[in-house]
C-alpha positions as CSV (number, residue, x, y, z in Angstrom):
1,M,10.6,-12.5,2.0
2,P,8.0,-9.7,2.2
3,V,8.9,-6.6,4.3
4,I,7.3,-3.3,4.9
5,D,8.8,-0.5,2.8
6,V,8.8,2.1,5.6
7,K,9.6,5.1,3.3
8,A,7.1,4.1,0.7
9,T,4.4,3.5,3.4
10,G,5.1,7.0,4.8
11,S,4.7,8.6,1.4
12,N,1.5,6.6,0.8
13,I,0.0,7.7,4.1
14,K,0.9,11.3,3.3
15,Q,-0.7,11.0,-0.1
16,I,-3.8,9.4,1.3
17,I,-4.2,12.1,4.0
18,K,-4.0,14.8,1.3
19,S,-6.3,13.0,-1.2
20,K,-9.0,12.3,1.4
21,G,-8.9,16.0,2.5
22,F,-7.7,15.3,6.0
23,R,-5.2,17.3,8.0
24,I,-2.4,16.1,10.3
25,A,-4.5,17.4,13.2
26,D,-7.4,15.2,12.1
27,V,-5.1,12.1,12.2
28,Q,-3.6,13.2,15.5
29,A,-7.1,13.6,17.1
30,R,-8.4,10.3,15.8
31,C,-5.3,8.4,17.0
32,G,-5.5,10.2,20.4
33,F,-2.0,11.7,20.2
34,N,-1.1,14.8,22.3
35,T,1.4,15.9,19.6
36,P,1.7,15.1,15.9
37,Q,5.4,13.9,16.2
38,A,4.5,10.2,15.7
39,I,2.6,11.0,12.5
40,F,5.5,13.1,11.2
41,K,7.8,10.0,11.9
42,W,5.4,7.9,9.7
43,L,5.4,10.5,6.9
44,R,9.2,10.7,6.9
45,G,9.5,6.9,6.9
46,D,11.2,6.8,10.2
47,S,8.6,4.4,11.6
48,V,5.3,2.8,10.8
49,P,2.0,3.0,12.7
50,T,1.3,0.3,15.2
51,I,-1.4,-2.2,14.3
52,D,-3.8,-0.3,16.5
53,N,-3.2,2.9,14.7
54,L,-3.3,1.1,11.3
55,I,-6.8,-0.1,12.2
56,I,-7.7,3.5,13.1
57,L,-6.2,4.8,9.8
58,A,-8.0,2.1,7.8
59,D,-11.3,3.1,9.3
60,M,-10.6,6.8,8.9
61,F,-9.5,6.5,5.3
62,D,-12.1,3.9,4.5
63,L,-9.4,1.6,3.1
64,P,-8.1,-1.8,3.9
65,I,-4.8,-1.9,5.7
66,D,-3.1,-3.5,2.7
67,K,-3.8,-0.3,0.7
68,I,-2.0,1.8,3.4
69,I,1.2,-0.4,4.0
70,I,3.5,-0.9,1.1
71,I,5.2,-4.3,1.0
72,T,8.3,-5.2,-1.0
73,R,10.1,-8.5,-1.4
74,V,13.7,-8.9,-0.5
């Protein structure tokens, strides 16, 4: 069964942010967050972005969602 690898997805988001030249503040502004705490939770692998935020990230990073989320099989 496919499941989201939360830790790997967080690491992937962190790497994408860095490679695309964005800052956490850029993601925070685009997602409309008052604080960056939710983003830090994604990066640590404590949670994953909601589908709404995944759509925002995909647009921001110019990537399809399946290149942001890491799926594993269990």
